[in-house]
C-alpha positions as CSV (number, residue, x, y, z in Angstrom):
1,K,106.6,91.7,89.7
2,V,105.5,91.3,93.3
3,E,102.8,93.9,92.9
4,A,101.3,92.0,89.8
5,N,101.3,88.7,91.7
6,A,99.7,90.4,94.7
7,I,96.9,91.9,92.6
8,F,96.1,88.6,90.9
9,S,96.2,86.9,94.3
10,A,93.6,89.4,95.6
11,L,91.4,88.6,92.5
12,F,91.5,84.9,93.3
13,L,90.7,85.6,97.0
14,S,87.7,87.5,96.0
15,A,86.3,84.3,94.5
16,T,87.6,81.6,96.8
17,V,86.6,83.2,100.1
18,P,82.8,83.4,99.3
19,T,83.0,79.9,97.7
20,I,84.3,78.2,100.8
21,M,81.7,80.0,102.9
22,E,78.9,78.8,100.6
23,P,80.0,75.6,98.9
24,P,78.3,74.3,95.8
25,P,75.3,71.9,95.9
26,A,77.5,69.0,94.8
27,L,79.1,69.1,98.3
28,A,75.8,69.5,100.1
29,Q,74.8,65.9,99.4
30,C,77.2,64.6,102.1
31,A,75.8,64.4,105.6
32,P,77.6,66.6,108.2
33,W,79.9,64.5,110.4
34,H,78.1,65.5,113.6
35,R,74.6,64.5,112.2
36,R,75.3,61.1,110.6
37,A,73.2,58.2,111.9
38,T,71.4,60.6,114.3
39,D,69.1,62.5,112.0
40,R,66.2,61.2,109.8
41,E,67.3,63.5,107.0
42,Y,70.6,61.6,106.8
43,P,69.8,57.9,107.3
44,D,72.6,55.6,108.4
45,T,73.8,54.1,105.1
46,G,77.4,53.9,106.0
47,I,80.3,56.1,105.1
48,Q,79.9,57.8,101.7
49,W,83.5,57.4,100.6
50,E,83.2,59.2,97.3
51,C,81.4,62.1,98.8
52,E,83.8,62.3,101.7
53,I,86.8,62.3,99.5
54,R,85.3,64.9,97.2
55,A,84.4,67.3,100.0
56,R,87.9,67.0,101.6
57,V,89.7,67.6,98.3
58,F,87.5,70.6,97.7
59,F,87.9,72.2,101.1
60,Y,91.5,71.4,101.7
61,A,92.5,72.7,98.2
62,L,90.6,76.0,98.8
63,T,92.0,76.4,102.2
64,L,95.6,76.0,100.9
65,S,94.7,78.4,98.0
66,I,93.5,81.1,100.4
67,A,96.6,80.7,102.6
68,L,99.0,80.8,99.7
69,H,97.4,83.9,98.1
70,L,97.4,85.7,101.5
71,L,101.1,84.8,101.9
72,A,101.8,86.3,98.4
73,I,100.0,89.5,99.3
74,L,101.8,89.8,102.7
75,L,105.2,89.2,101.2
76,A,104.5,91.7,98.4
77,M,103.5,94.3,100.9
78,S,106.6,93.7,103.0
79,F,108.8,94.0,99.9
80,C,107.2,97.3,98.8
81,N,107.3,98.8,102.3
82,A,111.0,97.9,102.7
83,L,111.8,99.3,99.2
84,N,110.0,102.6,100.1
85,E,112.1,103.0,103.2
86,T,115.4,102.8,101.3
87,A,117.0,106.2,101.1
88,R,120.0,105.5,98.8
89,D,120.9,103.3,95.9
90,A,123.3,101.5,98.2
91,D,120.4,100.6,100.5
92,V,118.6,99.0,97.5
93,F,121.6,97.0,96.6
94,R,122.0,95.8,100.2
95,M,118.4,94.8,100.4
96,F,118.8,92.6,97.4
97,A,122.2,91.2,98.5
98,R,121.9,90.7,102.2
99,G,118.2,90.9,102.5
100,Q,117.7,88.3,99.8
101,G,115.2,90.5,97.9
102,Y,115.3,88.4,94.8
103,N,114.4,85.2,96.7
104,L,111.4,87.1,98.1
105,T,110.2,87.8,94.6
106,R,110.4,84.2,93.7
107,K,108.6,83.2,96.9
108,V,105.7,85.5,96.0
109,E,105.6,84.1,92.5
110,N,105.6,80.5,93.7
111,A,102.9,81.2,96.3
112,F,100.6,82.6,93.7
113,R,101.2,79.7,91.3
114,L,100.6,77.1,93.9
115,G,97.5,78.8,95.1
116,M,96.2,78.8,91.5
117,V,96.9,75.1,91.2
118,C,94.9,74.5,94.4
119,D,92.0,76.4,92.9
120,L,92.1,74.1,89.9
121,I,92.1,71.0,92.1
122,A,89.0,72.3,94.0
123,M,87.3,73.0,90.7
124,F,88.2,69.4,89.6
125,A,86.5,68.0,92.8
126,V,83.2,69.7,91.9
127,L,83.3,68.7,88.2
128,E,83.8,65.1,89.3
129,Y,80.4,65.1,90.8
130,Y,78.7,66.1,87.6
131,L,80.8,64.3,85.0
132,A,82.0,61.3,87.1
133,W,85.5,60.0,86.6
134,E,85.7,60.8,82.9
135,I,86.6,64.3,83.9
136,V,89.9,62.9,85.2
137,A,91.1,62.1,81.6
138,V,89.9,65.4,80.2
139,F,91.4,67.4,83.1
140,T,94.7,65.6,82.8
141,C,94.9,66.2,79.1
142,V,94.1,69.9,79.4
143,M,96.6,70.4,82.2
144,A,99.3,68.6,80.3
145,Y,98.8,70.8,77.2
146,M,98.7,74.0,79.3
147,Y,101.9,73.0,81.1
148,R,103.7,72.1,77.9
149,V,102.8,75.4,76.2
150,Y,103.7,77.5,79.3
151,T,107.0,75.9,80.0
152,T,108.3,75.9,76.4
153,T,107.3,79.6,75.8
154,T,108.6,81.0,79.1
155,A,111.8,79.0,78.9
156,L,112.8,80.7,75.7
157,L,112.2,84.1,77.2
158,F,114.2,83.5,80.4
159,D,117.0,81.5,78.7
160,N,117.8,84.4,76.4
161,G,117.2,87.4,78.6
162,S,117.5,86.5,82.3
163,I,120.7,87.3,84.1
164,V,120.4,84.0,86.0
165,N,119.2,81.6,83.3
166,Y,121.4,83.1,80.6
167,W,124.7,84.0,82.2
168,R,125.0,82.0,85.4
169,E,126.5,78.7,84.3
170,E,126.2,77.3,87.8
171,K,122.5,77.8,87.6
172,G,122.2,76.1,84.2
173,G,122.8,79.2,82.0
174,K,124.4,78.9,78.6
175,A,125.6,82.2,77.4
176,D,127.0,82.8,73.9
177,A,130.7,82.5,73.3
178,D,131.0,86.1,72.2
179,D,128.9,87.4,75.0
180,P,130.9,87.0,78.3
181,Y,129.6,87.7,81.7
182,N,131.3,91.1,82.1
183,L,130.0,93.6,84.6
184,S,133.0,95.9,84.6
185,V,131.2,98.7,82.9
186,I,128.3,98.5,85.3
187,V,130.6,98.3,88.3
188,A,132.6,101.4,87.0
189,R,129.4,103.4,86.6
190,I,128.2,102.4,90.1
191,H,131.6,103.5,91.5
192,Q,131.4,106.8,89.6
193,R,127.9,107.4,90.9
194,A,129.0,106.6,94.5
195,Q,131.9,109.1,94.2
196,L,129.5,111.7,92.8
197,S,127.1,111.1,95.7
198,K,129.9,111.6,98.2
199,H,131.0,114.8,96.4
200,E,127.4,116.2,96.5
201,E,127.1,115.2,100.1
202,F,130.4,117.0,100.9
203,Q,129.2,120.1,99.1
204,A,125.9,120.0,100.9
205,K,127.7,119.8,104.3
206,F,130.1,122.6,103.2
207,R,127.2,124.9,102.3
208,R,125.4,124.1,105.5
209,S,128.6,124.9,107.6
210,K,129.3,128.0,105.6
211,S,125.8,129.4,106.0
212,F,126.0,128.6,109.7
213,S,129.3,130.4,110.1
214,E,128.0,133.4,108.2
215,H,124.9,133.4,110.3
216,A,127.1,133.2,113.5
217,Q,129.4,136.0,112.2
218,G,126.4,138.2,111.3
219,S,124.9,137.6,114.8
220,A,128.2,138.5,116.5
221,L,128.6,141.6,114.4
222,A,125.0,142.7,115.1
223,G,125.6,142.1,118.8
224,A,128.8,144.2,118.7
225,M,127.1,147.0,116.9
226,G,124.2,147.0,119.3
227,S,126.6,147.1,122.3
228,A,128.6,150.0,120.8
229,K,125.4,151.9,120.0
230,K,124.1,151.3,123.5
231,R,127.4,152.6,125.0
232,S,127.3,155.7,122.8
233,H,123.8,156.4,123.9
234,Q,124.9,156.0,127.5
235,A,127.9,158.3,127.0
236,A,125.7,161.0,125.4
237,A,123.2,160.8,128.2
238,L,126.1,161.1,130.7
239,N,127.5,164.2,128.9
240,A,124.0,165.8,128.9
241,T,123.8,165.2,132.6
242,H,127.2,166.8,133.2
243,E,126.3,169.8,131.0
244,A,123.0,170.3,132.9
245,S,124.9,170.1,136.2
246,R,127.5,172.7,135.2
247,H,124.8,175.0,133.9
248,Q,122.8,174.7,137.2
249,A,126.0,175.4,139.2
250,G,126.7,178.6,137.2
251,I,123.3,179.9,137.8
252,S,123.5,179.2,141.5
253,V,126.9,181.1,141.7
254,A,125.5,184.1,139.8
255,W,122.5,184.5,142.0
256,G,124.0,183.5,145.3
257,V,127.0,186.0,145.6
258,P,126.1,189.3,147.3
259,G,126.6,192.5,145.3
260,S,127.2,190.7,142.1
261,F,124.9,192.9,140.1
262,G,126.1,196.1,141.6
263,G,129.8,195.3,141.3
264,R,129.6,194.4,137.6
265,R,130.6,196.9,135.0
């Protein structure tokens, strides 16, 4: 909803911004306010009331249109950015409840509609130059017909399908007698989903803690095995050193005692 209004607002801006920079020739007939009665091109013939009113209606309407369409685009971007940053379903519900997300969507819609009305008023100001005041009657009849068709058609849609216009009696809704406003099934499903999310979160935490403990146990076991292996290597090296020392001592005794060869049998 907000994205559609933002897209159409951008389309209107693509036409209104160049138009206000280069106004139509119908508005160029009025003398600029800082050159009246001081330039030969614009002789002092008094204030041109019709031209002044036409120019102001045109420029004021287009200025409001541009501001409203920009507002619609900015609000739509804020809504989409906030929605993209929600991590859970509960955050979405909170955004619409506490954050008044539904009211923001209505503001975007109203800003686009009011900007479109301002564009029509600016167009009416230019048409008045070419068709004089008879365009007032034609414009009024056309707008009345459009408003009647739009309101009667959209009212049927919202009065029979909108949760606000159909069920909310305090908002003017008129629900059928055999169709009460009962959200117990929806609330139960939301509760079940919340419980399932908590269970999945608990399982994820348990798996993380289990993998961490297994990793810690494996690291401790590897460390213990490494220490034992290191001690065994040290003991083997010490035994080898002792054996070499005893062997060296035996050789020294055999060669160092006088008459050892002669006295052996």
